[in-house]
C-alpha positions in Angstrom: 53.3 -26.9 3.4 53.3 -27.6 0.0 50.8 -28.8 -2.0 49.8 -29.5 -5.7 46.4 -28.8 -5.0 43.6 -25.4 -4.8 43.3 -26.2 -1.1 39.7 -26.7 -1.0 37.9 -28.9 1.7 40.2 -31.8 1.8 44.1 -31.2 1.1 47.0 -33.8 0.1 50.1 -33.6 2.2 52.7 -36.0 1.9 50.6 -38.4 0.5 48.1 -38.3 2.9 44.8 -36.5 2.9 44.0 -33.5 6.2 40.6 -31.9 6.2 41.4 -28.4 5.5 39.6 -25.4 7.3 41.8 -22.3 5.6 41.9 -19.9 3.2 39.4 -16.9 2.1 37.3 -19.1 -0.1 34.1 -18.4 2.3 31.6 -19.5 -0.8 33.4 -22.9 -1.8 33.5 -20.9 -5.8 36.9 -21.9 -6.7 36.2 -25.9 -7.0 32.7 -25.5 -7.6 32.3 -27.0 -10.9 28.4 -24.8 -12.0 30.9 -21.6 -11.2 34.0 -23.2 -13.3 32.1 -23.6 -16.4 31.0 -19.7 -15.1 34.7 -19.2 -15.9 35.2 -20.9 -19.2 32.6 -19.6 -21.0 33.4 -16.3 -20.9 36.8 -17.0 -21.1 35.5 -18.7 -24.3 33.6 -14.9 -24.9 36.3 -12.5 -23.5 39.5 -14.1 -23.6 42.1 -14.1 -20.5 43.2 -11.0 -20.4 41.8 -7.8 -22.0 45.3 -5.2 -21.4 43.4 -1.7 -23.0 42.4 1.1 -20.7 39.1 0.8 -19.1 38.9 4.6 -21.2 39.7 3.5 -24.8 37.2 4.1 -27.3 35.9 0.7 -26.9 33.7 0.1 -23.9 33.0 -3.9 -23.4 29.7 -4.7 -22.3 31.1 -7.0 -19.2 32.5 -4.2 -17.6 28.9 -2.6 -17.5 27.1 -6.0 -17.0 29.5 -6.7 -13.5 29.4 -3.5 -12.0 25.8 -3.5 -12.6 25.1 -6.4 -10.4 27.7 -5.7 -8.2 26.1 -2.4 -7.8 22.6 -3.9 -7.1 24.7 -6.7 -4.4 25.9 -4.5 -2.7 22.6 -1.7 -2.6 25.2 1.3 -3.8 24.3 3.8 -6.2 27.5 3.0 -8.8 30.1 0.3 -8.6 34.1 0.3 -10.3 36.2 -3.2 -10.4 39.9 -2.7 -10.7 42.1 -5.7 -11.0 42.9 -6.0 -7.2 41.2 -5.4 -4.0 44.7 -3.4 -3.0 44.9 -1.0 -5.8 41.2 -0.2 -5.3 42.0 0.9 -1.8 45.3 3.0 -3.0 43.1 4.4 -5.8 39.8 5.8 -3.8 42.7 7.0 -0.9 44.7 9.0 -4.4 41.0 10.2 -4.5 40.5 11.6 -0.6 44.2 13.0 -0.5 42.7 15.8 -2.0 39.4 16.6 -0.2 40.4 15.5 3.8 42.1 17.7 5.8 42.5 14.6 8.1 42.4 11.3 8.2 41.2 8.6 11.2 41.3 5.6 12.1 40.2 2.6 13.5 42.6 -0.1 15.2 44.3 -2.6 12.9 42.9 -1.3 9.5 44.1 -3.3 6.5 47.5 -2.1 5.1 44.9 -1.6 1.5 43.2 1.0 3.2 46.2 3.1 5.6 47.7 6.9 5.2 51.2 8.5 7.3 49.5 10.5 9.6 46.5 9.3 9.8 45.4 9.8 13.4 43.5 6.4 15.8 39.8 7.0 15.9 40.2 6.1 20.1 43.1 7.2 22.6 43.2 4.6 25.9 39.5 3.2 25.1 38.3 6.8 23.8 37.5 8.9 21.8 40.1 11.0 20.2 39.6 14.3 21.3 40.7 15.9 17.6 37.0 14.3 17.0 35.3 16.2 19.2 36.6 19.8 19.0 35.0 22.7 17.5 37.3 23.1 14.1 35.6 22.5 11.2 37.5 20.3 8.7 37.1 17.4 6.6 38.1 14.1 7.8 37.9 11.1 6.4 37.4 7.6 8.5 39.0 4.3 7.5 38.1 1.0 9.2 38.0 -2.8 7.9 33.9 -4.1 7.7 35.3 -6.8 10.3 38.5 -5.8 12.3 41.2 -8.6 12.1 40.7 -11.3 14.9 37.2 -10.5 15.3 34.1 -12.4 14.2 31.5 -9.3 14.5 31.0 -6.6 11.8 33.0 -3.0 13.5 30.8 -1.4 15.6 30.5 2.1 14.0 28.0 4.1 16.7 31.1 6.1 17.7 31.0 8.1 14.5 27.3 9.8 15.4 29.2 11.0 19.0 32.1 13.5 16.2 31.5 16.9 16.4 29.3 18.8 14.0 31.9 20.3 12.6 33.6 18.0 10.8 32.4 16.5 7.5 32.9 13.3 8.2 33.6 10.4 5.2 34.0 6.5 5.2 36.3 4.4 4.0 35.0 0.9 4.5 37.1 -2.2 3.0 34.7 -5.0 3.2 36.8 -7.9 1.8 36.1 -9.9 5.0 32.5 -9.0 5.1 31.4 -8.6 1.4 29.6 -12.2 0.2 29.1 -13.0 4.0 27.2 -11.1 5.9 24.2 -9.0 5.1 21.4 -10.1 3.0 22.2 -12.7 0.0 25.8 -11.9 1.7 25.4 -7.9 0.2 28.0 -6.2 3.0 27.5 -3.8 5.4 27.6 -0.6 3.5 24.1 -0.7 2.6 23.4 -0.6 6.8 25.2 1.7 7.8 22.8 4.6 8.7 24.8 7.5 10.4 25.3 11.2 10.0 27.5 11.0 8.0 28.4 13.2 4.3 29.5 10.1 1.7 30.3 6.2 2.4 32.7 4.5 0.6 33.7 0.6 0.6 36.5 -0.9 -1.0 36.7 -4.9 -1.2 38.6 -7.8 -2.9 36.2 -9.8 -4.9 39.1 -13.1 -4.8 37.9 -13.8 -1.7 34.3 -14.9 -0.9 33.9 -13.9 -4.7 36.0 -16.1 -5.9 37.7 -14.2 -8.9 41.1 -12.3 -8.7 40.2 -8.6 -8.5 38.3 -5.3 -6.3 35.5 -3.6 -6.4 34.7 -0.2 -5.5 30.8 1.3 -4.3 29.3 4.2 -3.7 27.7 7.3 -4.6 28.2 8.1 -8.7 29.8 11.0 -8.3 32.8 9.4 -6.4 32.8 7.0 -8.6 33.4 8.7 -11.5 35.7 10.4 -10.1 37.5 7.3 -9.7 37.5 6.7 -13.2 38.9 9.7 -14.2 41.9 9.3 -11.7 45.3 9.1 -14.4 45.9 5.8 -12.5 42.5 4.5 -13.0 42.8 5.4 -16.6 46.2 4.1 -17.4 45.9 1.1 -15.7 44.1 -2.4 -17.5 40.5 -3.6 -15.9 40.0 -6.3 -14.0 39.5 -9.5 -16.3 36.3 -8.7 -18.3 35.5 -12.8 -18.4 35.6 -12.8 -15.0 33.9 -9.2 -14.5 31.5 -10.6 -16.6 30.6 -14.2 -14.4 29.5 -11.6 -11.6 26.5 -11.4 -12.9 26.1 -14.6 -14.7 26.9 -16.1 -10.7 24.2 -14.1 -9.1 22.2 -17.2 -7.7 25.2 -19.2 -7.4 26.2 -16.9 -4.8 23.0 -17.0 -2.9 23.0 -20.6 -3.2 26.5 -21.5 -1.9 25.9 -18.3 0.8 23.2 -20.5 2.0 25.0 -23.4 3.0 27.4 -21.1 4.5 24.9 -19.7 6.8 23.8 -23.6 7.0 27.2 -25.1 7.9 27.9 -21.4 10.9 24.5 -23.2 12.5 25.3 -26.3 12.6 28.7 -26.0 14.0 26.5 -23.5 16.9 24.3 -26.3 17.8 27.3 -28.6 18.5 30.2 -25.9 19.4 30.8 -25.8 23.2 31.3 -22.4 24.0 34.9 -20.9 25.6 36.6 -18.2 26.2 39.5 -19.7 24.4 37.5 -20.1 20.9 35.9 -16.6 19.4 33.1 -18.0 17.6 29.9 -16.2 15.8 26.9 -18.0 14.4 27.4 -15.3 12.1 30.8 -15.5 10.5 33.0 -18.3 9.2 36.2 -17.6 11.0 36.9 -19.4 14.6 39.9 -17.5 16.1 41.9 -20.2 18.6 43.7 -18.5 21.9 45.5 -21.6 22.9 48.1 -22.7 20.2 48.2 -26.0 21.3 44.9 -27.0 19.7 46.8 -26.4 16.8 49.3 -29.5 17.1 46.6 -31.2 18.4 43.9 -30.1 15.0 46.8 -31.9 12.8 47.6 -34.5 15.1 43.8 -35.6 14.1 44.5 -34.6 10.3 42.8 -30.9 10.0 45.1 -28.1 8.7 44.0 -24.7 9.8 45.4 -21.3 8.8 48.4 -20.3 11.0 50.5 -17.6 10.1 51.9 -14.3 11.1 49.1 -12.0 9.5 51.2 -8.7 9.6 54.9 -8.3 11.5 54.9 -7.5 14.9 51.7 -9.0 15.3 50.4 -12.5 17.4 50.3 -15.8 15.3 46.8 -16.2 13.8 45.2 -19.0 14.4 42.4 -19.7 12.1 39.6 -21.6 11.1 37.6 -21.2 8.2 34.0 -22.8 7.8 33.5 -22.5 3.5 30.2 -23.3 2.2 32.0 -26.7 0.9 32.3 -28.2 4.5 30.1 -30.8 5.2 28.5 -32.0 8.3 30.6 -35.0 8.6 34.0 -32.0 8.6 31.9 -30.0 11.1 31.4 -32.8 13.4 34.9 -34.0 13.5 36.9 -30.3 13.6 33.4 -29.2 16.9 34.2 -32.9 18.4 38.1 -32.2 18.9 37.8 -28.3 20.2 35.4 -29.9 22.6 37.4 -32.0 24.0 
């Protein structure tokens, strides 16, 4: 299906209007007029792009402003932006290769933080014996904040049972939890309180935050390591107009996050729960187990996300709720699901 405008809450297909519950614009910002005005203002001040290295002698204050906001919002010591969430993941992996003996991963980890020869945290439902042995080593654990086909934050309590002989670094991809979970959408980074040496988060900013780019957040020492990597030095940064917009939109992010929560609470009050529908009132995705529902929704002029997320995976049937959906949209959706 091809459309000729941004797919917000309503899209036009073959001259007909449909309600749209797809995409990743959780806070509804790409079409938000106030947000657009902030972006336009900053493009006029900072241009459409800036192709210089972040390490050049000329430093743009936009980066300091936006990254200070992100560190404060995420509740991390420090943060740095890059041109995409994928690059954020690859930069961190490159840095950790030099200081990690073994990598371990939770199920369904996003390709941005996958690495060859990483070992599973779980084997047949139990903790990997390698994590319980007495071999002293530095390990890095890789995970998404919210795994694919899930509606709750990852349970990391298993990390507390890892052998004391392991020095643990945790890398978490929050592309689908930053801006959504936590106070004002701060994500789950600040809530992680486990016996680990270091925690690092990466995230795309092109989803909830509505701007092309990525962020890495951690302690000051690690962020300085990232800034000294050859790839970081030789690459252009995130669009400075977008980075400045991050700082300028602080109140708007809070307002849209509150609207999203109100929509989710509204659905929770109306939706009849059953095993074929996976929903949690704190998360803006509804997963459908029944493929037939897709056609039923389409027949009622509702389009949802339906695609194969990774090769050899099951089809992803995902309803996405955003801050822009109206109660009347939600009534129509829930009415069909309840049938």
